ZAKESE-615209 format. One record per residue (C-alpha): x, y negated, z negated; residue number from 1. Coordinates in Angstrom, 3 decimals, m for minus. Example, Ala and Ser with C-alpha at 12.3 -4.5 7.8 and 13.67 -1.06 7.14 Angstrom:
// residues 2
<rec c1="12.300" c2="4.500" c3="m7.800" seq="1"/>
<rec c1="13.670" c2="1.060" c3="m7.140" seq="2"/>
// end
This chain:
// residues 307
<rec c1="m70.479" c2="1.043" c3="m14.681" seq="1"/>
<rec c1="m69.363" c2="1.399" c3="m18.259" seq="2"/>
<rec c1="m69.034" c2="5.002" c3="m18.420" seq="3"/>
<rec c1="m66.862" c2="4.688" c3="m15.158" seq="4"/>
<rec c1="m64.533" c2="2.410" c3="m16.868" seq="5"/>
<rec c1="m64.001" c2="4.567" c3="m19.834" seq="6"/>
<rec c1="m63.491" c2="7.486" c3="m17.799" seq="7"/>
<rec c1="m60.922" c2="5.776" c3="m15.818" seq="8"/>
<rec c1="m59.268" c2="4.282" c3="m19.043" seq="9"/>
<rec c1="m59.061" c2="7.722" c3="m20.444" seq="10"/>
<rec c1="m57.493" c2="9.071" c3="m17.101" seq="11"/>
<rec c1="m54.820" c2="6.580" c3="m17.372" seq="12"/>
<rec c1="m53.951" c2="7.370" c3="m20.991" seq="13"/>
<rec c1="m53.635" c2="11.155" c3="m20.017" seq="14"/>
<rec c1="m51.405" c2="10.269" c3="m17.060" seq="15"/>
<rec c1="m49.109" c2="8.110" c3="m19.161" seq="16"/>
<rec c1="m48.671" c2="10.903" c3="m21.941" seq="17"/>
<rec c1="m48.168" c2="13.410" c3="m19.276" seq="18"/>
<rec c1="m45.519" c2="11.297" c3="m17.209" seq="19"/>
<rec c1="m44.036" c2="8.448" c3="m19.271" seq="20"/>
<rec c1="m42.966" c2="5.401" c3="m17.508" seq="21"/>
<rec c1="m39.081" c2="5.454" c3="m17.221" seq="22"/>
<rec c1="m37.657" c2="2.360" c3="m18.743" seq="23"/>
<rec c1="m36.041" c2="m0.199" c3="m16.337" seq="24"/>
<rec c1="m32.194" c2="0.345" c3="m16.867" seq="25"/>
<rec c1="m30.435" c2="m2.398" c3="m19.053" seq="26"/>
<rec c1="m28.061" c2="m4.930" c3="m17.538" seq="27"/>
<rec c1="m25.053" c2="m3.010" c3="m18.859" seq="28"/>
<rec c1="m25.894" c2="0.560" c3="m17.408" seq="29"/>
<rec c1="m27.046" c2="m1.218" c3="m14.146" seq="30"/>
<rec c1="m23.485" c2="m3.030" c3="m14.007" seq="31"/>
<rec c1="m21.820" c2="0.354" c3="m14.823" seq="32"/>
<rec c1="m23.637" c2="2.071" c3="m11.895" seq="33"/>
<rec c1="m22.759" c2="m0.695" c3="m9.523" seq="34"/>
<rec c1="m19.115" c2="m0.585" c3="m10.497" seq="35"/>
<rec c1="m19.168" c2="3.497" c3="m10.084" seq="36"/>
<rec c1="m20.526" c2="3.045" c3="m6.625" seq="37"/>
<rec c1="m18.080" c2="0.251" c3="m5.740" seq="38"/>
<rec c1="m15.050" c2="2.431" c3="m7.163" seq="39"/>
<rec c1="m16.421" c2="5.375" c3="m5.179" seq="40"/>
<rec c1="m15.977" c2="3.330" c3="m1.856" seq="41"/>
<rec c1="m12.607" c2="2.273" c3="m2.902" seq="42"/>
<rec c1="m11.236" c2="5.767" c3="m3.944" seq="43"/>
<rec c1="m12.733" c2="7.078" c3="m0.470" seq="44"/>
<rec c1="m11.166" c2="4.240" c3="1.570" seq="45"/>
<rec c1="m7.689" c2="4.590" c3="m0.096" seq="46"/>
<rec c1="m7.573" c2="8.511" c3="0.009" seq="47"/>
<rec c1="m8.054" c2="9.288" c3="m3.628" seq="48"/>
<rec c1="m11.524" c2="10.765" c3="m2.766" seq="49"/>
<rec c1="m12.786" c2="12.593" c3="m0.171" seq="50"/>
<rec c1="m15.673" c2="11.058" c3="1.714" seq="51"/>
<rec c1="m19.192" c2="11.656" c3="0.182" seq="52"/>
<rec c1="m21.779" c2="13.025" c3="2.818" seq="53"/>
<rec c1="m25.544" c2="13.481" c3="2.322" seq="54"/>
<rec c1="m24.803" c2="17.065" c3="1.679" seq="55"/>
<rec c1="m22.071" c2="16.573" c3="m1.030" seq="56"/>
<rec c1="m23.559" c2="13.502" c3="m2.586" seq="57"/>
<rec c1="m24.440" c2="15.099" c3="m5.827" seq="58"/>
<rec c1="m21.910" c2="17.896" c3="m5.874" seq="59"/>
<rec c1="m19.180" c2="17.317" c3="m8.554" seq="60"/>
<rec c1="m19.515" c2="13.759" c3="m7.801" seq="61"/>
<rec c1="m18.491" c2="12.769" c3="m11.506" seq="62"/>
<rec c1="m15.709" c2="15.139" c3="m11.480" seq="63"/>
<rec c1="m14.284" c2="13.950" c3="m8.227" seq="64"/>
<rec c1="m14.557" c2="10.368" c3="m9.502" seq="65"/>
<rec c1="m12.695" c2="11.211" c3="m12.797" seq="66"/>
<rec c1="m9.857" c2="13.035" c3="m10.778" seq="67"/>
<rec c1="m9.463" c2="10.143" c3="m8.354" seq="68"/>
<rec c1="m9.314" c2="7.653" c3="m11.349" seq="69"/>
<rec c1="m6.565" c2="9.603" c3="m13.128" seq="70"/>
<rec c1="m4.626" c2="9.968" c3="m9.627" seq="71"/>
<rec c1="m5.183" c2="6.091" c3="m9.069" seq="72"/>
<rec c1="m3.940" c2="5.247" c3="m12.555" seq="73"/>
<rec c1="m0.949" c2="7.704" c3="m12.245" seq="74"/>
<rec c1="m0.010" c2="6.243" c3="m9.007" seq="75"/>
<rec c1="0.230" c2="2.638" c3="m9.945" seq="76"/>
<rec c1="1.693" c2="3.159" c3="m13.418" seq="77"/>
<rec c1="m1.419" c2="2.550" c3="m15.557" seq="78"/>
<rec c1="m2.501" c2="4.610" c3="m18.760" seq="79"/>
<rec c1="m4.163" c2="7.650" c3="m17.699" seq="80"/>
<rec c1="m7.545" c2="7.810" c3="m19.157" seq="81"/>
<rec c1="m9.723" c2="9.325" c3="m16.275" seq="82"/>
<rec c1="m12.198" c2="6.576" c3="m17.177" seq="83"/>
<rec c1="m13.189" c2="3.442" c3="m15.046" seq="84"/>
<rec c1="m12.077" c2="1.030" c3="m17.925" seq="85"/>
<rec c1="m11.327" c2="m2.618" c3="m17.654" seq="86"/>
<rec c1="m7.935" c2="m2.169" c3="m16.658" seq="87"/>
<rec c1="m8.868" c2="0.073" c3="m13.971" seq="88"/>
<rec c1="m11.501" c2="m2.172" c3="m12.810" seq="89"/>
<rec c1="m9.181" c2="m5.309" c3="m12.889" seq="90"/>
<rec c1="m6.446" c2="m3.274" c3="m10.758" seq="91"/>
<rec c1="m8.874" c2="m2.328" c3="m8.120" seq="92"/>
<rec c1="m9.929" c2="m5.973" c3="m7.637" seq="93"/>
<rec c1="m6.329" c2="m7.166" c3="m7.111" seq="94"/>
<rec c1="m5.368" c2="m8.130" c3="m3.442" seq="95"/>
<rec c1="m3.724" c2="m5.240" c3="m1.775" seq="96"/>
<rec c1="m2.701" c2="m3.663" c3="1.577" seq="97"/>
<rec c1="m5.457" c2="m2.044" c3="3.580" seq="98"/>
<rec c1="m3.447" c2="1.059" c3="4.466" seq="99"/>
<rec c1="m4.633" c2="4.166" c3="2.567" seq="100"/>
<rec c1="m2.203" c2="5.291" c3="m0.381" seq="101"/>
<rec c1="m2.767" c2="9.016" c3="0.608" seq="102"/>
<rec c1="m3.577" c2="10.922" c3="3.748" seq="103"/>
<rec c1="m3.810" c2="14.908" c3="4.285" seq="104"/>
<rec c1="0.030" c2="14.992" c3="4.961" seq="105"/>
<rec c1="0.743" c2="13.013" c3="1.425" seq="106"/>
<rec c1="m2.019" c2="13.712" c3="m0.698" seq="107"/>
<rec c1="0.259" c2="15.553" c3="m3.508" seq="108"/>
<rec c1="3.512" c2="14.179" c3="m2.353" seq="109"/>
<rec c1="5.771" c2="13.873" c3="m5.520" seq="110"/>
<rec c1="8.286" c2="11.330" c3="m4.244" seq="111"/>
<rec c1="8.279" c2="7.719" c3="m5.039" seq="112"/>
<rec c1="8.456" c2="6.456" c3="m1.405" seq="113"/>
<rec c1="6.251" c2="7.860" c3="1.111" seq="114"/>
<rec c1="7.337" c2="8.824" c3="4.750" seq="115"/>
<rec c1="4.594" c2="10.547" c3="6.442" seq="116"/>
<rec c1="6.904" c2="11.453" c3="9.224" seq="117"/>
<rec c1="6.192" c2="8.978" c3="11.921" seq="118"/>
<rec c1="9.033" c2="7.084" c3="13.429" seq="119"/>
<rec c1="10.305" c2="5.156" c3="16.498" seq="120"/>
<rec c1="12.445" c2="7.230" c3="18.759" seq="121"/>
<rec c1="14.708" c2="4.068" c3="19.603" seq="122"/>
<rec c1="16.788" c2="1.510" c3="17.685" seq="123"/>
<rec c1="15.418" c2="m1.714" c3="19.626" seq="124"/>
<rec c1="11.852" c2="m2.475" c3="18.791" seq="125"/>
<rec c1="10.265" c2="m5.389" c3="20.329" seq="126"/>
<rec c1="7.390" c2="m7.444" c3="18.627" seq="127"/>
<rec c1="5.072" c2="m10.329" c3="19.578" seq="128"/>
<rec c1="2.708" c2="m12.486" c3="18.097" seq="129"/>
<rec c1="m0.288" c2="m12.578" c3="19.952" seq="130"/>
<rec c1="m2.939" c2="m14.363" c3="17.605" seq="131"/>
<rec c1="m1.896" c2="m17.263" c3="15.383" seq="132"/>
<rec c1="m3.422" c2="m18.581" c3="12.237" seq="133"/>
<rec c1="m4.130" c2="m22.455" c3="12.172" seq="134"/>
<rec c1="m2.886" c2="m22.346" c3="8.514" seq="135"/>
<rec c1="0.821" c2="m22.713" c3="9.434" seq="136"/>
<rec c1="2.839" c2="m24.145" c3="12.348" seq="137"/>
<rec c1="3.656" c2="m21.607" c3="15.004" seq="138"/>
<rec c1="7.392" c2="m21.849" c3="14.302" seq="139"/>
<rec c1="6.896" c2="m21.261" c3="10.535" seq="140"/>
<rec c1="4.995" c2="m18.105" c3="11.304" seq="141"/>
<rec c1="7.326" c2="m16.809" c3="13.598" seq="142"/>
<rec c1="10.203" c2="m17.464" c3="10.980" seq="143"/>
<rec c1="8.249" c2="m15.717" c3="8.290" seq="144"/>
<rec c1="8.046" c2="m12.481" c3="10.740" seq="145"/>
<rec c1="11.626" c2="m12.903" c3="11.666" seq="146"/>
<rec c1="12.782" c2="m12.857" c3="8.078" seq="147"/>
<rec c1="10.510" c2="m10.191" c3="7.035" seq="148"/>
<rec c1="11.918" c2="m7.999" c3="9.818" seq="149"/>
<rec c1="15.473" c2="m8.750" c3="8.795" seq="150"/>
<rec c1="14.997" c2="m7.003" c3="5.382" seq="151"/>
<rec c1="14.386" c2="m3.861" c3="7.311" seq="152"/>
<rec c1="17.280" c2="m4.400" c3="9.794" seq="153"/>
<rec c1="19.641" c2="m5.316" c3="7.266" seq="154"/>
<rec c1="19.582" c2="m1.824" c3="5.777" seq="155"/>
<rec c1="19.174" c2="0.447" c3="9.038" seq="156"/>
<rec c1="20.509" c2="0.475" c3="12.521" seq="157"/>
<rec c1="17.524" c2="m1.055" c3="13.839" seq="158"/>
<rec c1="17.308" c2="m4.180" c3="15.785" seq="159"/>
<rec c1="14.114" c2="m6.361" c3="16.311" seq="160"/>
<rec c1="13.672" c2="m8.663" c3="19.237" seq="161"/>
<rec c1="10.798" c2="m11.185" c3="20.127" seq="162"/>
<rec c1="9.336" c2="m10.570" c3="23.516" seq="163"/>
<rec c1="6.792" c2="m12.257" c3="26.061" seq="164"/>
<rec c1="5.983" c2="m8.911" c3="27.433" seq="165"/>
<rec c1="4.303" c2="m5.831" c3="26.231" seq="166"/>
<rec c1="5.740" c2="m5.408" c3="22.632" seq="167"/>
<rec c1="6.165" c2="m2.521" c3="20.364" seq="168"/>
<rec c1="4.586" c2="m4.218" c3="17.520" seq="169"/>
<rec c1="1.761" c2="m6.528" c3="18.302" seq="170"/>
<rec c1="0.963" c2="m9.131" c3="15.449" seq="171"/>
<rec c1="m2.322" c2="m11.178" c3="15.082" seq="172"/>
<rec c1="m4.637" c2="m12.758" c3="12.604" seq="173"/>
<rec c1="m8.119" c2="m11.683" c3="12.588" seq="174"/>
<rec c1="m11.285" c2="m11.968" c3="10.726" seq="175"/>
<rec c1="m13.962" c2="m9.235" c3="9.802" seq="176"/>
<rec c1="m14.283" c2="m6.377" c3="12.251" seq="177"/>
<rec c1="m11.568" c2="m7.213" c3="14.868" seq="178"/>
<rec c1="m11.539" c2="m3.861" c3="16.827" seq="179"/>
<rec c1="m10.057" c2="m1.707" c3="14.599" seq="180"/>
<rec c1="m13.382" c2="m0.218" c3="13.571" seq="181"/>
<rec c1="m15.751" c2="m0.847" c3="10.506" seq="182"/>
<rec c1="m13.268" c2="1.221" c3="8.138" seq="183"/>
<rec c1="m10.515" c2="m1.404" c3="8.901" seq="184"/>
<rec c1="m12.672" c2="m4.446" c3="8.843" seq="185"/>
<rec c1="m11.121" c2="m7.455" c3="6.747" seq="186"/>
<rec c1="m13.304" c2="m8.311" c3="3.777" seq="187"/>
<rec c1="m12.972" c2="m12.178" c3="3.292" seq="188"/>
<rec c1="m10.603" c2="m13.787" c3="0.819" seq="189"/>
<rec c1="m8.615" c2="m11.680" c3="m1.484" seq="190"/>
<rec c1="m8.918" c2="m7.830" c3="m1.720" seq="191"/>
<rec c1="m7.445" c2="m6.368" c3="1.605" seq="192"/>
<rec c1="m4.885" c2="m8.835" c3="2.962" seq="193"/>
<rec c1="m3.666" c2="m6.906" c3="5.925" seq="194"/>
<rec c1="m2.933" c2="m3.739" c3="7.612" seq="195"/>
<rec c1="m0.628" c2="m1.981" c3="10.071" seq="196"/>
<rec c1="m0.380" c2="1.335" c3="12.041" seq="197"/>
<rec c1="2.236" c2="3.744" c3="11.897" seq="198"/>
<rec c1="4.496" c2="4.487" c3="14.992" seq="199"/>
<rec c1="4.465" c2="4.598" c3="17.708" seq="200"/>
<rec c1="1.493" c2="2.250" c3="17.410" seq="201"/>
<rec c1="2.889" c2="m0.278" c3="14.996" seq="202"/>
<rec c1="0.426" c2="m3.169" c3="15.489" seq="203"/>
<rec c1="0.076" c2="m5.308" c3="12.355" seq="204"/>
<rec c1="m2.897" c2="m7.463" c3="11.527" seq="205"/>
<rec c1="m3.361" c2="m10.042" c3="9.011" seq="206"/>
<rec c1="m6.818" c2="m11.464" c3="7.419" seq="207"/>
<rec c1="m7.395" c2="m15.065" c3="8.442" seq="208"/>
<rec c1="m9.439" c2="m15.566" c3="5.627" seq="209"/>
<rec c1="m6.418" c2="m15.545" c3="3.356" seq="210"/>
<rec c1="m4.717" c2="m18.826" c3="2.416" seq="211"/>
<rec c1="m1.535" c2="m18.028" c3="3.806" seq="212"/>
<rec c1="1.886" c2="m19.740" c3="2.968" seq="213"/>
<rec c1="5.503" c2="m19.232" c3="3.532" seq="214"/>
<rec c1="7.775" c2="m18.884" c3="0.338" seq="215"/>
<rec c1="6.335" c2="m21.959" c3="m1.408" seq="216"/>
<rec c1="2.905" c2="m23.458" c3="m2.300" seq="217"/>
<rec c1="m0.307" c2="m21.875" c3="m3.673" seq="218"/>
<rec c1="m1.590" c2="m18.829" c3="m1.690" seq="219"/>
<rec c1="m0.425" c2="m15.530" c3="m0.412" seq="220"/>
<rec c1="3.145" c2="m15.319" c3="1.061" seq="221"/>
<rec c1="3.257" c2="m14.231" c3="4.593" seq="222"/>
<rec c1="6.775" c2="m13.083" c3="4.328" seq="223"/>
<rec c1="6.054" c2="m10.731" c3="1.523" seq="224"/>
<rec c1="2.918" c2="m9.362" c3="3.084" seq="225"/>
<rec c1="4.516" c2="m9.038" c3="6.660" seq="226"/>
<rec c1="7.682" c2="m7.307" c3="5.308" seq="227"/>
<rec c1="5.385" c2="m4.824" c3="3.471" seq="228"/>
<rec c1="3.210" c2="m4.363" c3="6.612" seq="229"/>
<rec c1="6.154" c2="m3.829" c3="8.867" seq="230"/>
<rec c1="7.345" c2="m1.019" c3="6.543" seq="231"/>
<rec c1="4.154" c2="0.842" c3="7.717" seq="232"/>
<rec c1="4.976" c2="m0.074" c3="11.201" seq="233"/>
<rec c1="8.234" c2="1.574" c3="10.798" seq="234"/>
<rec c1="6.744" c2="4.735" c3="9.330" seq="235"/>
<rec c1="6.734" c2="4.197" c3="5.553" seq="236"/>
<rec c1="3.608" c2="4.936" c3="3.355" seq="237"/>
<rec c1="2.904" c2="3.396" c3="0.050" seq="238"/>
<rec c1="5.266" c2="3.887" c3="m2.924" seq="239"/>
<rec c1="4.012" c2="4.783" c3="m6.365" seq="240"/>
<rec c1="7.223" c2="2.775" c3="m7.627" seq="241"/>
<rec c1="5.324" c2="m0.204" c3="m8.791" seq="242"/>
<rec c1="8.412" c2="m2.308" c3="m8.549" seq="243"/>
<rec c1="9.147" c2="m1.516" c3="m4.645" seq="244"/>
<rec c1="7.816" c2="m3.598" c3="m1.743" seq="245"/>
<rec c1="6.081" c2="m0.575" c3="m0.496" seq="246"/>
<rec c1="3.754" c2="m0.527" c3="m3.280" seq="247"/>
<rec c1="0.100" c2="m0.807" c3="m2.258" seq="248"/>
<rec c1="m0.752" c2="m4.131" c3="m4.449" seq="249"/>
<rec c1="0.507" c2="m7.517" c3="m3.430" seq="250"/>
<rec c1="3.105" c2="m9.360" c3="m5.858" seq="251"/>
<rec c1="4.754" c2="m12.773" c3="m5.186" seq="252"/>
<rec c1="8.815" c2="m12.311" c3="m4.921" seq="253"/>
<rec c1="11.196" c2="m14.577" c3="m6.236" seq="254"/>
<rec c1="13.214" c2="m16.838" c3="m3.832" seq="255"/>
<rec c1="16.145" c2="m14.871" c3="m2.032" seq="256"/>
<rec c1="14.402" c2="m11.400" c3="m2.583" seq="257"/>
<rec c1="15.811" c2="m8.198" c3="m1.540" seq="258"/>
<rec c1="14.355" c2="m4.648" c3="m0.855" seq="259"/>
<rec c1="14.071" c2="m2.381" c3="m3.780" seq="260"/>
<rec c1="16.217" c2="0.686" c3="m3.757" seq="261"/>
<rec c1="13.373" c2="2.674" c3="m3.220" seq="262"/>
<rec c1="12.219" c2="0.994" c3="m0.091" seq="263"/>
<rec c1="15.895" c2="1.493" c3="1.170" seq="264"/>
<rec c1="16.035" c2="5.093" c3="0.351" seq="265"/>
<rec c1="12.597" c2="5.661" c3="2.066" seq="266"/>
<rec c1="13.628" c2="3.637" c3="5.327" seq="267"/>
<rec c1="16.844" c2="5.297" c3="5.588" seq="268"/>
<rec c1="15.348" c2="8.770" c3="5.263" seq="269"/>
<rec c1="13.901" c2="7.875" c3="8.893" seq="270"/>
<rec c1="16.440" c2="6.028" c3="10.489" seq="271"/>
<rec c1="19.869" c2="6.067" c3="8.589" seq="272"/>
<rec c1="22.184" c2="3.424" c3="7.161" seq="273"/>
<rec c1="23.559" c2="0.602" c3="9.118" seq="274"/>
<rec c1="26.376" c2="1.311" c3="11.656" seq="275"/>
<rec c1="28.711" c2="m0.963" c3="9.705" seq="276"/>
<rec c1="28.187" c2="1.321" c3="6.725" seq="277"/>
<rec c1="28.802" c2="4.346" c3="8.480" seq="278"/>
<rec c1="31.814" c2="3.330" c3="10.248" seq="279"/>
<rec c1="33.670" c2="1.834" c3="7.154" seq="280"/>
<rec c1="37.466" c2="2.857" c3="7.140" seq="281"/>
<rec c1="38.356" c2="5.884" c3="5.131" seq="282"/>
<rec c1="41.070" c2="5.726" c3="2.839" seq="283"/>
<rec c1="44.187" c2="6.618" c3="4.875" seq="284"/>
<rec c1="45.850" c2="10.073" c3="4.257" seq="285"/>
<rec c1="49.246" c2="8.712" c3="3.268" seq="286"/>
<rec c1="47.703" c2="6.515" c3="0.753" seq="287"/>
<rec c1="45.977" c2="9.431" c3="m0.657" seq="288"/>
<rec c1="48.740" c2="11.592" c3="m0.709" seq="289"/>
<rec c1="50.967" c2="8.963" c3="m2.388" seq="290"/>
<rec c1="48.589" c2="8.581" c3="m5.090" seq="291"/>
<rec c1="48.504" c2="12.496" c3="m5.584" seq="292"/>
<rec c1="52.119" c2="12.585" c3="m5.885" seq="293"/>
<rec c1="52.341" c2="9.701" c3="m8.234" seq="294"/>
<rec c1="49.909" c2="11.503" c3="m10.488" seq="295"/>
<rec c1="51.828" c2="14.640" c3="m10.170" seq="296"/>
<rec c1="55.083" c2="12.653" c3="m11.014" seq="297"/>
<rec c1="53.446" c2="11.003" c3="m14.410" seq="298"/>
<rec c1="52.018" c2="14.481" c3="m15.505" seq="299"/>
<rec c1="55.449" c2="16.141" c3="m15.112" seq="300"/>
<rec c1="57.200" c2="13.196" c3="m16.802" seq="301"/>
<rec c1="54.974" c2="13.759" c3="m19.934" seq="302"/>
<rec c1="55.175" c2="17.515" c3="m19.957" seq="303"/>
<rec c1="59.161" c2="17.487" c3="m19.845" seq="304"/>
<rec c1="58.997" c2="14.902" c3="m22.883" seq="305"/>
<rec c1="56.752" c2="17.237" c3="m24.466" seq="306"/>
<rec c1="59.487" c2="20.299" c3="m24.145" seq="307"/>
// end
């Protein structure tokens, strides 16, 4: 028995020499690995990184991640380091829209505003709120959506009408997986606030787990988020101009806020300017000619004095 014990001990000693036990990762390296994995999921979801399959899991993964980080930092006006630094991690955690920042048609688009090419072929667009939230009175919710839509109708020929029948844009509040697929499932408070679909779908959904307010109070302003999502429903993608409404991350607006010029340029590239701007009267020909004749008279008088 003693001989067997000694032999087993020697075998274990030799095995330990041949194959040393890998030390358990410390807390820092484990946290970094989790952050990298979460970042990969984020970058794939929002179009910065191609989906990783079983076949491509270990092929250029670090290179792809670095490229995705650099692209994310550039798009959001950050220091371009290519590293998953604290600034980048904090940005990833901020509340944002659920629509991807890039799709195949816009992956290398150099413009600030992004108009993928989807648009409505009509000027009168209907909407309907089919799933209310219990956090605000129904009338307040409708007021928020009307005000958000007015931001866009003020700078385009579009009109928006609330309807009881089949709408162009269906609006609802929902939780978790609400029928748009797991990829578009809501994720609880913070992070993804809402998402919308491009024309001619246009449906717009808000995460019921957020704390919704209208213009004042503590929470997420429904009017601001709705105006952003309606931009998508009208055909706009995300803008890399961080001051614009169509930038992907949520920001609280001051009272009486208006669309950024970048947003206006983008939406007018799809639908044009309001008709009252297009039909503004031009200066009359007689007034123009009178001005020209007056200038010629002044120039002639000066020349005569010099001779």
